[in-house]
C-alpha positions in Angstrom: 88.4 112.9 64.3 85.8 114.7 66.6 88.6 116.7 68.6 90.3 117.8 65.3 86.8 119.1 64.0 86.4 120.7 67.6 90.0 122.1 67.3 89.4 123.7 64.1 86.0 125.1 65.2 87.9 126.8 68.2 90.4 128.2 66.0 88.2 130.1 64.1 86.4 131.3 67.3 89.8 132.3 68.5 89.4 130.0 71.5 91.9 127.2 70.8 94.0 128.0 73.6 90.9 127.1 76.3 91.4 123.4 75.2 92.6 121.4 78.1 94.6 118.0 77.7 92.9 115.3 78.6 93.8 114.1 82.2 94.3 110.0 82.8 91.0 108.6 83.4 89.8 104.7 83.6 89.0 102.9 80.3 85.2 101.3 80.4 87.5 97.9 80.1 89.6 98.9 83.2 86.1 100.0 85.3 84.5 96.5 84.0 87.6 94.8 85.1 87.3 96.3 88.5 83.6 95.3 88.6 84.5 91.7 87.6 86.8 91.5 90.8 84.0 93.5 93.0 81.7 90.3 92.1 83.6 88.5 94.6 81.6 90.4 97.3 79.0 92.3 95.7 76.8 89.1 94.7 77.8 88.6 91.3 79.8 85.6 92.2 78.6 83.4 94.9 81.2 83.1 97.7 80.5 79.6 98.0 81.7 78.9 94.3 84.0 81.7 93.8 87.7 81.9 94.9 88.0 84.1 97.9 90.4 86.9 97.9 92.1 86.0 101.5 93.3 82.6 103.1 94.1 81.0 106.2 94.4 77.7 108.1 91.9 76.7 111.0 92.5 73.7 112.7 95.0 72.5 110.0 92.3 72.8 107.4 92.1 75.5 104.4 89.7 78.4 104.8 88.4 77.8 101.1 87.5 74.2 102.4 85.8 75.2 105.7 84.0 78.8 104.7 81.2 76.8 102.2 79.8 75.3 105.3 79.7 78.2 107.7 76.8 80.5 108.3 76.8 83.1 105.8 75.7 86.5 105.4 75.9 89.7 103.1 75.2 93.4 103.7 75.9 96.3 101.5 76.1 100.1 102.2 76.7 103.2 100.1 79.3 105.1 101.8 79.3 108.2 99.6 78.6 108.9 96.0 81.6 107.3 94.6 82.3 104.2 97.2 80.0 101.1 98.0 81.0 98.8 101.2 80.4 95.4 101.3 80.5 93.1 104.1 80.6 89.3 103.9 80.4 87.1 107.2 81.2 83.8 107.6 80.9 82.0 111.1 81.8 78.6 112.4 78.6 77.0 113.9 80.8 74.8 116.5 83.5 77.2 117.7 81.6 80.6 116.7 84.8 82.1 114.8 83.3 85.1 112.9 85.0 85.9 109.6 84.2 89.1 108.0 85.3 90.3 104.8 84.9 94.0 104.5 85.1 95.3 100.9 84.8 98.5 99.1 84.1 99.1 95.2 84.5 102.3 93.6 82.3 104.2 90.9 85.1 106.5 89.6 88.2 104.5 89.7 89.2 100.8 88.6 89.7 100.0 92.2 88.5 97.2 94.7 89.9 96.8 98.5 89.2 94.7 101.1 90.0 93.6 104.9 89.3 90.5 106.5 88.6 90.3 110.3 88.4 87.4 112.4 86.9 87.4 115.7 86.3 84.8 118.4 82.3 84.7 119.3 82.5 81.4 121.5 83.5 81.0 125.2 86.6 78.8 124.5 89.5 79.5 122.7 89.5 79.0 118.9 91.6 76.3 117.1 94.7 77.5 115.9 94.7 80.1 113.0 98.1 79.8 110.7 99.1 81.7 107.7 96.4 84.5 107.8 96.6 86.0 104.2 94.6 89.4 103.5 95.5 88.5 99.4 95.5 85.0 97.9 94.7 85.2 94.4 95.9 83.2 91.3 96.2 84.0 87.5 95.6 80.9 85.1 98.7 79.8 82.9 99.6 82.0 79.9 101.6 81.2 77.2 102.5 84.5 76.1 105.4 85.0 78.7 106.3 86.1 81.9 104.7 88.7 84.3 106.8 91.9 84.8 106.8 93.1 88.4 107.7 96.8 88.9 108.2 98.6 92.1 110.4 100.5 94.1 112.8 100.0 97.6 111.7 101.3 100.8 113.6 103.8 102.9 116.8 103.1 104.4 118.3 106.4 105.3 120.5 105.6 101.9 121.0 107.2 98.5 119.1 104.5 96.9 116.2 104.5 99.0 113.1 104.4 96.7 115.2 103.2 93.8 112.9 102.0 91.1 113.1 97.6 90.1 111.8 95.8 87.4 111.7 91.9 87.5 110.3 89.6 85.1 108.3 86.5 86.6 109.4 83.8 84.3 107.6 80.5 84.8 108.9 78.6 87.9 110.2 82.0 89.6 109.2 83.0 92.8 109.9 86.4 94.2 108.9 87.5 98.3 109.2 90.9 99.7 109.2 91.7 103.4 110.5 94.8 105.2 113.1 94.8 108.0 112.3 95.2 111.4 108.3 95.8 111.6 108.1 99.1 110.2 106.3 98.7 106.8 108.7 100.8 104.3 112.1 99.8 106.0 113.9 98.5 102.9 110.9 97.1 101.4 108.2 99.0 100.0 104.3 97.7 100.0 103.3 98.9 96.6 103.6 96.9 93.3 102.6 97.2 89.8 102.3 93.6 87.9 101.8 93.7 84.2 100.2 90.8 82.8 101.4 89.0 79.8 97.6 89.6 78.1 98.2 93.3 78.1 96.4 93.6 81.6 97.9 95.1 84.7 97.3 95.5 88.5 98.9 97.9 91.3 98.7 96.5 94.7 99.1 98.0 98.1 99.3 96.4 101.1 98.3 98.1 104.1 100.1 97.0 107.2 101.8 99.0 109.9 104.0 96.3 110.7 105.8 93.2 109.3 104.0 92.2 106.2 105.4 89.7 103.4 104.0 89.6 99.9 105.1 86.8 97.3 104.6 86.3 93.7 105.0 82.7 92.6 104.8 82.2 88.9 104.2 78.1 88.4 104.5 77.0 85.1 101.5 74.7 85.2 99.3 76.5 87.6 100.0 80.1 86.5 100.6 83.1 89.2 99.6 82.9 92.8 100.0 86.2 94.5 99.7 86.2 98.6 100.3 89.2 100.9 99.7 89.3 104.4 101.1 89.8 107.8 104.6 87.7 107.6 103.9 85.4 110.6 100.4 84.1 112.1 100.3 81.2 114.2 97.7 81.7 117.0 94.7 81.1 118.9 92.2 83.9 119.7 90.7 84.1 123.4 87.2 84.8 123.6 86.0 88.2 122.4 89.5 88.6 120.6 89.7 90.0 116.9 92.6 89.9 114.6 92.5 91.8 111.1 94.5 91.3 107.8 96.4 93.8 106.1 94.0 96.4 103.9 94.3 94.8 100.1 93.9 97.6 97.5 94.1 96.7 93.9 93.8 99.1 90.7 93.2 97.4 87.7 95.0 99.0 84.2 95.5 98.0 80.6 97.7 98.5 77.9 101.6 99.2 78.0 101.8 102.7 79.2 103.0 102.1 82.9 103.4 105.9 83.5 99.6 106.4 82.7 98.6 103.5 85.1 101.0 105.1 87.9 99.1 108.7 87.3 95.9 107.2 87.7 97.1 105.8 90.8 98.4 109.0 92.1 94.9 110.4 91.3 93.1 107.7 93.2 95.4 108.4 95.9 94.8 112.2 96.1 90.8 111.8 95.7 90.3 108.8 98.2 93.3 108.2 100.4 95.4 111.0 101.5 94.1 113.3 104.2 92.0 116.4 103.6 92.6 118.5 106.5 89.7 120.7 107.3 87.8 118.8 104.5 90.1 120.7 102.1 92.6 119.1 99.7 96.3 119.0 100.5 98.3 122.2 99.6 102.0 122.4 99.4 103.9 123.4 102.6 106.7 125.3 103.8 108.2 124.6 107.4 111.2 125.4 109.1 113.0 123.5 112.0 116.2 124.7 113.7 116.8 121.7 115.7 119.6 120.6 113.9 121.7 123.8 115.4 120.6 123.1 119.0 120.5 119.4 119.2 118.7 116.9 121.8 117.1 118.7 125.0 119.1 122.1 124.2 116.4 124.4 122.4 115.1 126.9 124.5 112.3 129.6 124.4 114.6 132.4 123.5 116.4 130.2 120.8 113.2 129.4 118.9 112.1 133.0 118.9 115.4 134.0 117.9 115.1 132.0 114.7 111.6 133.1 114.1 112.3 136.9 114.3 115.4 136.8 111.9 113.2 134.6 109.4 110.6 137.4 109.9 113.0 140.2 109.3 114.2 138.5 106.0 110.8 138.1 104.8 110.2 134.4 104.7 106.7 133.8 105.2 106.2 129.8 106.6 103.1 127.9 107.2 104.5 126.0 110.1 107.3 126.5 112.6 108.9 123.0 113.7 109.6 122.2 117.4 111.6 118.7 117.1 112.7 116.2 119.6 113.9 117.6 123.0 111.5 120.0 124.2 111.0 117.6 126.9 113.3 116.8 129.7 115.5 113.4 129.5 114.5 110.9 126.7 111.5 109.6 125.2 108.5 108.8 127.2 108.8 111.8 129.7 106.3 113.4 127.7 106.5 116.9 129.5 107.5 120.4 128.7 111.1 121.1 130.3 110.2 124.1 132.0 113.9 125.2 132.5 114.0 125.9 128.9 110.5 126.5 128.3 109.3 128.4 131.3 106.3 129.7 129.7 105.8 126.2 127.8 105.3 125.4 124.2 102.3 127.7 124.3 104.9 130.6 124.4 105.9 129.1 121.0 102.7 128.6 119.4 101.3 131.9 120.4 104.5 133.6 118.9 103.9 131.9 115.6 100.2 132.4 115.4 100.6 136.1 115.6 102.9 135.4 112.4 100.2 133.6 110.6 102.3 130.3 111.2 101.1 127.1 112.7 103.0 124.8 115.1 104.4 121.4 114.5 105.5 119.5 117.6 107.7 116.0 117.6 106.5 113.2 119.6 107.4 109.6 119.7 104.8 108.0 122.3 105.4 104.1 121.5 108.8 104.5 122.6 109.7 105.2 126.5 112.4 104.6 129.0 111.7 102.5 131.9 112.0 105.6 134.2 109.8 107.8 132.1 106.2 108.8 133.0 105.0 106.5 130.1 106.4 103.4 131.6 105.7 104.3 135.4 101.7 104.8 134.3 101.6 101.6 132.0 103.7 99.0 133.6 101.6 96.3 132.4 102.0 97.3 128.6 105.8 97.7 128.7 107.1 95.5 126.0 111.0 94.4 125.9 113.0 93.7 122.9 114.7 90.3 122.4 117.6 90.6 122.1 117.8 93.5 124.5 117.7 97.1 122.9 121.0 98.5 123.8 119.7 101.8 125.1 117.1 100.0 127.1 114.1 101.7 125.5 111.0 99.8 125.7 107.8 99.7 123.4 104.3 101.0 124.7 102.0 98.5 123.4 99.3 99.6 121.9 97.2 96.6 121.9 96.7 97.3 125.4 93.2 99.4 125.9 94.5 101.3 128.9 97.8 102.1 127.8 96.4 103.3 124.7 93.6 105.4 126.7 96.4 106.9 128.8 98.6 108.1 126.1 95.9 109.5 123.9 94.5 111.5 126.9 98.2 112.7 127.9 99.2 114.0 124.2 95.5 115.1 123.6 96.5 117.5 126.8 99.8 118.7 125.3 98.2 119.4 122.1 95.1 121.6 123.6 97.2 123.3 126.6 100.4 124.2 124.2 98.3 124.8 121.2 99.8 122.5 118.7 98.5 122.6 115.2 100.5 119.8 113.6 101.1 116.6 115.2 104.6 115.1 114.2 104.9 111.4 115.2 108.2 109.4 114.9 109.2 105.7 115.3 112.8 105.0 115.8 112.5 101.8 117.1 112.3 98.6 115.1 109.2 96.9 116.8 109.4 93.5 115.5 111.7 92.1 118.1 109.3 93.5 120.9 106.3 92.3 119.3 107.6 88.5 118.7 109.8 88.4 121.9 106.5 88.9 123.8 104.4 86.2 121.9 103.9 82.9 123.4 104.8 80.0 121.3 101.2 79.1 120.1 100.2 83.0 120.0 102.7 83.9 117.4 101.7 87.3 115.5 99.2 88.5 118.4 101.2 91.5 119.8 102.0 93.0 116.6 98.5 92.5 115.0 96.9 93.9 118.2 99.6 96.6 118.4 98.9 97.9 114.8 95.2 97.9 115.4 95.8 100.0 118.5 98.2 102.3 116.5 95.4 103.1 114.0 92.6 103.7 116.7 95.2 106.1 118.4 95.5 108.1 115.5 91.5 107.9 114.6 90.8 109.1 118.2 93.3 112.1 118.0 91.5 113.1 114.5 88.1 112.5 116.1 89.3 115.2 119.0 91.1 117.4 116.7 89.3 117.5 113.3 91.6 118.7 110.5 94.8 118.3 112.6 97.5 117.2 110.3 99.7 114.4 111.5 103.2 113.7 110.2 104.0 110.1 109.5 107.8 110.2 110.2 109.5 106.6 111.2 113.3 107.1 111.2 112.6 108.7 108.0 110.0 107.3 105.6 109.7 103.9 107.0 106.0 103.9 108.0 104.1 105.0 104.8 101.7 102.0 104.2 98.5 103.0 102.6 96.7 102.8 106.1 99.1 105.3 107.6 99.0 107.6 104.7 95.0 107.7 105.1 95.5 109.6 108.2 99.1 111.3 108.1 101.5 112.7 105.3 105.2 112.1 105.6 107.2 115.5 105.9 110.3 113.4 106.0 110.4 110.8 103.5 113.8 110.0 104.5 116.5 110.7 107.0 119.2 110.8 104.4 119.7 114.6 105.3 122.7 116.7 103.8 124.4 118.3 106.9 128.1 119.0 104.9 127.0 119.8 101.7 128.5 117.0 99.7 126.9 116.6 96.2 126.3 113.0 96.5 123.6 113.6 99.2 121.9 115.9 96.7 121.8 113.0 94.0 120.5 110.4 96.6 117.7 113.0 97.1 117.1 113.8 93.5 116.8 109.6 93.2 114.3 109.5 96.3 111.8 112.0 94.5 112.2 110.1 90.9 111.2 106.7 92.7 108.5 107.7 95.4 106.6 110.1 93.2 104.9 107.3 91.2 103.6 105.9 94.5 103.0 108.5 97.2 102.1 111.9 95.8 102.4 113.8 98.6 105.7 114.1 100.4 108.3 116.0 102.2 111.9 116.5 103.4 114.4 119.0 104.5 117.1 120.8 103.0 120.2 122.3 105.0 121.3 125.4 103.9 124.5 125.1 101.6 126.5 128.2 100.8 128.5 126.6 98.0 125.7 125.1 96.0 122.4 126.6 97.1 120.7 126.3 93.7 121.7 122.7 93.1 121.0 121.5 96.8 117.4 123.2 97.3 116.4 122.0 94.0 117.4 118.5 94.6 115.3 118.5 97.7 112.3 120.4 96.2 109.1 118.4 97.4 105.3 119.3 97.8 106.4 120.0 101.8 109.6 121.3 101.8 111.6 121.9 105.0 113.7 124.7 105.7 116.9 124.1 107.8 119.2 127.2 108.0 121.2 128.7 110.7 120.2 132.4 110.6 122.8 133.4 112.8 125.3 132.6 110.1 126.2 136.3 108.8 127.3 134.5 105.5 124.0 133.6 104.3 123.0 134.9 101.1 119.4 135.9 102.0 118.7 137.3 98.4 119.5 134.1 97.0 117.9 132.1 99.5 114.7 134.0 99.2 114.8 133.6 95.2 114.7 129.8 96.1 111.8 130.0 98.2 110.0 132.2 95.8 110.8 129.6 92.8 109.4 126.9 94.9 106.4 128.7 95.6 106.0 129.1 91.8 106.1 125.6 91.2 105.1 123.9 94.4 101.0 123.5 93.0 102.4 121.4 90.0 104.0 118.4 92.5 100.2 117.5 93.0 99.7 117.0 89.4 100.7 113.8 87.2 104.0 112.5 87.3 106.4 111.9 84.2 109.9 110.6 84.3 112.0 112.0 81.7 115.3 110.0 82.3 115.9 106.7 83.3 116.9 106.6 87.0 120.6 106.8 87.9 122.3 108.1 90.7 125.5 108.0 88.4 127.3 111.5 88.5 128.0 111.0 84.9 123.9 111.0 84.1 121.4 113.9 83.6 118.0 113.0 85.9 114.7 114.8 85.0 111.5 114.9 85.4 108.2 116.8 84.8 104.9 117.4 86.8 101.9 118.1 84.9 98.3 119.5 85.5 96.5 119.0 82.5 93.3 120.6 84.0 95.0 123.9 84.9 97.2 123.9 81.8 100.5 124.2 83.8 103.5 122.1 84.9 107.1 122.0 85.6 110.1 120.6 84.6 113.4 119.8 86.7 116.6 118.5 85.2 119.8 118.1 87.1 123.3 117.9 85.3 125.7 116.0 87.7 129.2 116.9 88.4 130.9 114.5 85.7 128.2 115.1 82.8 129.7 115.8 79.9 126.5 116.9 77.8 125.8 120.7 78.8 122.2 120.7 77.8 119.2 118.1 77.8 116.4 117.9 75.4 113.0 117.3 77.4 110.2 115.7 75.4 107.2 116.6 77.6 104.0 114.8 78.3 100.5 115.4 78.7 100.1 118.6 76.8 97.1 119.5 74.7 98.8 119.2 71.0 96.9 122.0 69.6 97.4 124.4 72.6 100.4 126.9 72.7 102.2 126.8 75.7 104.5 129.6 77.4 107.9 127.8 78.7 109.6 129.9 81.1 113.3 129.5 82.4 113.0 130.5 86.2 116.8 131.4 86.6 117.0 133.7 83.2 113.4 134.7 82.8 113.9 133.6 79.0 110.6 132.2 77.6 109.7 130.5 74.4 106.1 129.7 73.1 105.4 126.2 71.3 102.5 124.1 70.9 101.6 121.0 73.0 102.5 118.7 70.2 106.0 120.7 69.4 107.0 120.3 73.1 106.0 116.5 73.1 107.6 115.3 69.8 110.6 117.8 69.3 110.8 118.7 73.4 112.4 122.0 74.7 116.3 122.1 75.1 117.4 122.8 78.5 121.1 124.2 79.0 122.8 124.0 82.3 126.3 125.4 82.2 127.5 124.7 86.2 128.8 121.1 87.4 126.7 120.2 89.2 123.7 122.4 88.2 119.9 122.4 87.9 117.3 123.9 85.6 114.0 124.6 86.7 111.2 125.4 84.0 107.7 126.4 84.5 104.9 126.4 81.7 101.7 127.8 81.5 98.9 127.3 78.7 98.7 131.0 76.7 95.6 132.8 77.7 
């Protein structure tokens, strides 16, 4: 009622177009639910009587039975205007095992998060610690029906990476998720949305850059139990040693609008998780990489400059120039510039791109090394071997070794400084789990993984301390390492290595599906698109992302530069919209007979965009897109970026009746941009 009165008043004043649609925000009930959960660690619920949010066995006894008898302390401190940290500590008077439960509550989102740390403060080895879970919570039995669990698959460099799923957890149903091989997003994805029968919901992230496992067990008589942690822990701690659980982040929501909940999650990710290089929010990025046209260890200073010069001549302005694998001699671990191909070092390239208002991205893979490399020769005590042996002989640099971590940090830091690197790109093509577990003693299962994960995060934290504002790319054989701890330090320039080298339409369809699935969870991501002379428009639009990488052989005289520039210009027109709210407009499908479409909306700015894809065997030559998140009383101008044709409609009309999107080509793609009429 109040809004309709306000609309009438503004209309009389001629100001109705100034109204903004209301963005997704937390309700008072959602904030209250988060505060209720925060009572576990802020003092509202005494930890000796309340259910702890984590668990483990110590000497064969459950932690829930032990902690109430241990020495307990609580501290709190404000981290900033929106976050408060709470630290609860429990210490065993006999063994001096110290358990710290470090949690954060938020004032602006219905979110709580925590990590548990276990440290041996005694002089002897601890008793056996088993089944360490960062999350162990239960929900009471409910007669209303099953719980609905939603999520996406992880990346495995295939078309259906990030495919959404929906599972109903009926009574006596148990579902466990875990990645393959120790990278956290390899086939499984550590992000979940659990809808309760009582109309409440919980989005959960497991922040562990290793082998995690999450189990949802609906026992009819005891309700739903949710656990998540490092998949395998059965170990003792030596004096002074410390391990940790995954970071657990929980966001609470109510109602039946799952898309609204996911957009609230996206906004929390932007506000409190994704990096802010130089203290500024992330912006869309345009990059270029010529690696695919030279190959491993074949690029040269002259070759890089040839590509840069041609792009400059064609008027294509990039944000970053990307030097990928092979700038060093030989293979991984030999982190020195190949002077036979780069006689003036990479500094010659960084100076060259800086003169053209670009930054320089350089590829590294610091955890992988050949036995003959300088990495292995300088850190023999820290080189782990795979069990069974890795076929190419690669070893894993164990970042749980402090000396090794200091060495690789100093070495890469020197390259970054001396060569003028602006954007640090880290890859991880090994599956580390076989290295970690192959190095564990029988009564120390999980120790190498736990200490390596801590070292990996500490390595990045130190690089960022030395290079404030430097972006980091989180590549790991594609998008296999994008847990929330990683994403607090880095962005995924390549959400997958599922790349289109030959222009086959199925590759484009797969990448459409990647955007559809990943956008609900990770709001900032990138990929690279090879120039496709047969289907340039369909191809580029299928790969368009907030961080778009261009891959084109500029030496090819058949490149249609006018069309290429037009595609890049259209991306720039809509790129900011990718940072808004996300609305799928069709069901997920990789079927060539189906349309696929989505909308990205920025209610505060009053603009957004729609992408629609007509596949090769789709009969209908148009799609009716009903939009979301608009202000019903505001007039919007909708523009087809191919034809420049425009229509004007109210937000109510665009949401109720929608807009017709014709696409004549099979396959074909449409790109619409809309703006609030001024």
